[in-house]
N, C-alpha and C positions, 0 to 999 in steps of 0.2 A: 455453360460450365455451371456447376453448383455454385451457392453463393459462397463467398470468399470471407472470412472470419480472421481481422486484424486490430481487433479493440480488446484484447486479452488482459489489458491493465483494468477494464472497465469490470470485466467479470470473464470465467472463464467456462467451457461447456462443462457439464457433470460427465465424467468418466462413466462407462459401462459398470466396471465393478462396484464403483458407489452406489449408483441407482441398486441395483441386486441387493448390496448390504443393506441400504435403507428398505427396501420393499421386504426383506426378512423380517426387520424390526417391526413393519407395520403391521405385519401378517400376525408374526409370533409374540413379541414382545411388546405388549400395548400396557403394561403396567405402570402405574406411579410410582417411581423410584424412591418416594417416600414411605411409600406403605410397608408392613413390617411383613407381610405374607410373601410367600415364593415368588408369585408371579412379579410382585414390586421388587423385591430384591434382585431376579433375574436381570431386570431393568437397569438397577445400580448397577451391579456388576459388569455390563457393558460398558456406560459411563466412567467407572472408573478405571477400566481398561485402556480406552481410549486416553484418560488423564496421566496414566503412568506412561504410556506410549510418548505423548506428546511431550512429558517430563525427559524423558530417556532421551528425545530427540534433541533437545537443548540444554540438557546437561543439569536440570534442575531438581527439586524434589515436587512428588506429583499435588502435596499442600499448595503450590505456588501457580498452580491451573487453576484458574476459575472461568468456566464457561461462562459466555454471553451470547448477545444475538450477531454481534459483528465486531468488525474495529472500531467503528463511531461509537458503539456504546461503550467498549472498552477503554477508550482513549477518554470519553466523557466521565466514565468512574473514576479513572485516575486520577485526573487534572481536577474535579471537581472534591473528590473526597481529600485530597491534598489540602487543599483551601479548608474545607469543613473540619478535618479532622488531624490533619497533619500541623496544621498553624503555617503554613505556606503563606507568606505574605511578596513572594515578588517570584513571576515566572519568566525566564529568557527563553526566547524562542524566536523565528524567522518568520518574513514574510512569505516563503515557500511551502509553509505547511498545509496540510489537507484541511478544509472546511471546519470538519470536527473540530479539528485542535484551534484554528483561528478563531472561530466563533465562542466555543467555550471559553477560550482565553478572554476574550473581551467582554465575555457574558459575566465574568469573574471580577475583570476590572471595574465594571458598572456596578455591581449589586453589592460589593466587598470590598472595593478599594483595594484591591490587589493591583502592586505595580508591574507592569509588564514592559521589559527591554526587548527590543527587536534587533538581532544580528544581522547585519545588511550584508548581502550575498556578493559577489562579485559579478560581473557580467556573463561568467560562464556558469554561472548558479551554485558557486563553491561558498562554504561557509568558512570564517576565517577563525580557527580555535585559538588565535590570539585575542581575538575581540570577544570569545568567550571567558577565557584567564582573565581579561582584564575586567571585564563587567561582575565578574565573581570578586574580584579582590576589592570592588568599590562599596560593598556594603556588607553589613551582619545580617543583614533580614535571613530567615530563613527562605531559601530558594530552590524552585523546582526547573530545572531546565528540560525544555522538550524539542527534542529536534528529529525529524524523520531519519529512518535509516537509507531508503530507496525512495528516490522522488519519485512521484505517480506520474508526473509530466515530462520531466526528463531524463528520469535515470541515475540523476547524481547519487553518487554513494558518499556517506558520510563517513569520515574516520571513525567508527562507533566505538572503538577501543580507546583511541586517545581521548576523544570526548569522555569517557566515563571515566578514565584515570583523572583526567582534569576536574571533574565534579567531585570524584571523591576527594582529591585533595583540599577543596573547598569546603568540604561538608556539604555540598549541594545535593539533591535528591536527581535522579536521572531517569526521564521518561522518555522512549523514542517509538516513533509510530512504525512498526515493522510489519505494517501490513502487506508490503511488495515483495518482503524480503523473506520471510519465515516460507520455509517449504522451495524456497529457489537458492538459497544459501544454506551454507553449515554452518549455524549458529550453535556457538557452545558458550551459553550464558553463567558458566561456571568459572570462565576465563573473562568474560565481559561484564565489569561490574556495573552494571545498570541497574536500577529499582524496577521498572515497569517499563512492560513492553505489550503489545497486540498483535493479533492475529484476526483473520477473516478468512474462512474454508473456501467461499467462491471465487477468491484469487488463485487457487491452486486445484480446479476442476473438482471441488466440494460443492456441498449445497449452500446456497443464500439462507440467511437468519441463523447462521451458526458460526461461532467464532469463541474467542478466549484473552483473557488478559493473563499476563504474567506477572504475578505481583511478590516481589521478594519478602519471602516470610518475615525478614527482621523492619520491613518498613512499617508496620502497624497501621496500614490502610484498612479502612472501614467501609462497609455494604452505602450505597446509596439508595438502594432498591431495598426495602426492608418489608417485613413480613411473613419470615420463614427462616428456616437455617441451613435454607441451601446453601451450595458451594461455600461452604465456609463461613454462613452468613454474609456474605460479601455482595451474592447477589441472591434474592429472594425471586421465588417462583418457580412453579415445576419445573423441572428439565427437559428441555428439547432432545429427547432420546434418540428420535429418527436423525434430526441434525448432526448432533455430537457423534453418531456413529458414522455418519456420512464424513464428517471432517475426519475422522480418525482415519478412515479407508483411504480418501484422497491425500491423507499427510502421509500415511505409508507407503502408497503407491510412489510420491513426489521423491519422497527420501530415499527408497529402494532403488530409484534410477535418476537420483540425482546429477549423477555426471554422466549419463549416456542423455539425459535432456538437454542440460546445460549445453552441452559439446554441441547438439543438434541444432540447438537455437541459436548460438552463438554464431554457428557456421551461416545459417540461413540468414541473420542480422546482419553479418559481413556482405555476403552476398547482395543483400537489399541495398546497401549503402553503395555498392560498387555500382551496381544497375542504376539505380536514381542519378549518381554523378555522372552517368555516360549519356543517360537518357532526359535529364531535365538539367540542363546549362543553367549556371546561377544558383542551384539549390544548396541551401546552407544547412547545417545540423546544427540545433539548440542544445546549450548546454554541453555536457560530456555525452552527450548519448550517443557520439559516433568512436568513442576512445572506450576500448576494449577494457583495459584495466581499471577504469575510472566510472564506469555506468553498470548500472544492471542489464543483462544480457536479455533480457524481455522487454525492453522498452528504447522505442528510437523516436527523437522527437526533429521533424524536419520543419524549413521555413522555404515554400515554395515563392519564386520571384517575382510573383503577380498579388493582385489581391482579389480572393475569390471567398467570398464568406459563405458561398453555395456550394462550395467543394463536397464536404461531408454529402450533401443531398445528392449531387452528380454521381459521388463514386455509390451509393447507395442504389441508385436508379441502374447501376451497372452490376448490381449483386456483390459490392465491395462493402462489408461494414468496418467501419474506421472512425475516428475520432479527430476532432481539432484541439483537443485536450481532456481535462478530468472529466468522466461521466457527470461529477456532480455539479458541473458550472458550465456544462454543455448548452441548457438553454439560456444560459446567459448572454445579453446583446454586446457586454464587452468581454474583451480578452481578460483571462485568468490573471492573478496577482502573480504568477512564477512566470507567466510570459512578459508580463508588463517589467519583471524584474532582469529578466535574461536579454530583451531584444530591446534595441535603440531606437528612438521615436520614429525615424526613417522606415525601420524594418518593419514597425508596426503599420506605419502607413501604407507600405507598396507590399509588403509580402503576407503570404497566409501560412500559418502554423499547422501541422499535422503531425498527429501521435500515431506511430504505427507501432503496435505491441503483439508480441509474438507467443506460442506456445509449442509443445513439442509435436503436435500433429500440423505444423504449417508447413507446408512444401515450396519448392524453388520454383514450383511450376506455376503454384499461385501468385508467388512474387512476380513471376514473369506477366502473367494475366495484368495484376494490377498495377505493374510500372507501364504496359501498355496502354492501358485506360487513361492513367494519369498522363502519359506522353499524348495522348489525342487530345485530351483535355488542355494540356499547356500549351500545343501548338494551336488552338483556337484563340488562346491569350494574344499569343504573339501575332498572328494574323490581325487582330481587332489593334493590337499596338502600332503596327505598320500602318491599318488604313486610317487610324486616328491623325 
């Protein structure tokens, strides 16, 4: 069987239509978008079309879409500019955030004395918004709330609408890392009163190295990368025309097929849950990832009932690409912060987390093969346990 890819939360394969669109740009639209001649302005026009389209999908104005290299850059820009330029003195966040948010927050604390408040998730990985309300009511410091919309390891969904309402009530800025949810969910930022969000094209079959930040025009945010007027002076540097066009095409395909893809992927995910329950006695699912209404349909986090730090390598040797957690933490010797938050000490000691993430090309046949291989590995652990 061909290799099976079940690590779509880390990155996705480029769609053929995206590749074709990017190749056309490389062949034809090679001009610098800042050049005033027609070749440069043709490239500029391509960028502005993608900006308008992205804004239309999110129900915002084109001026609020700022192209960057990825979600990590977008998140860094937003967090650091809020402190440098908007006078933010306090950040409210959680231990479940992506490393780019977690590490940027700690850097701002160390270098500029920003107060950092962590909301403690429960064992299911839920953020208690009563904690947020309480934290916001305790101080008059200018505050930025940074909470991700869909967790990249356990798939838990934040009630982003309610969070935005609470922040608005207390005059706090609200930033959400939406890297896993943009182009997978139908988001309307004209109704969700958040100030900042982030996007990365490679999470929905676009190219790596292309993303954008949503920056509410009333926020007053300023650029961190300076040296030119590009991207409304919020992100200086010659634009990645090829990558932006690829992002635009990928987003167009994803949004045009949103319900079809979602229905297919959710069906495959439900099938995977059922197969794993039948084939791996004692398997558990982390966070809300197995709950259809409370998790992102592309992510399933499982806990195998035995310890096997080599499980990812064993599956890879069988042609199955999968992750034990976030790709950004995959080389770490200790479990991720997310796993430490949602798993008990005994579970951490005796179990093995596994993240299975799907896309619209994932098939039930691939899931059957994956579960068959995992069942054999699990059986070998059971034999070892009996012999010991």
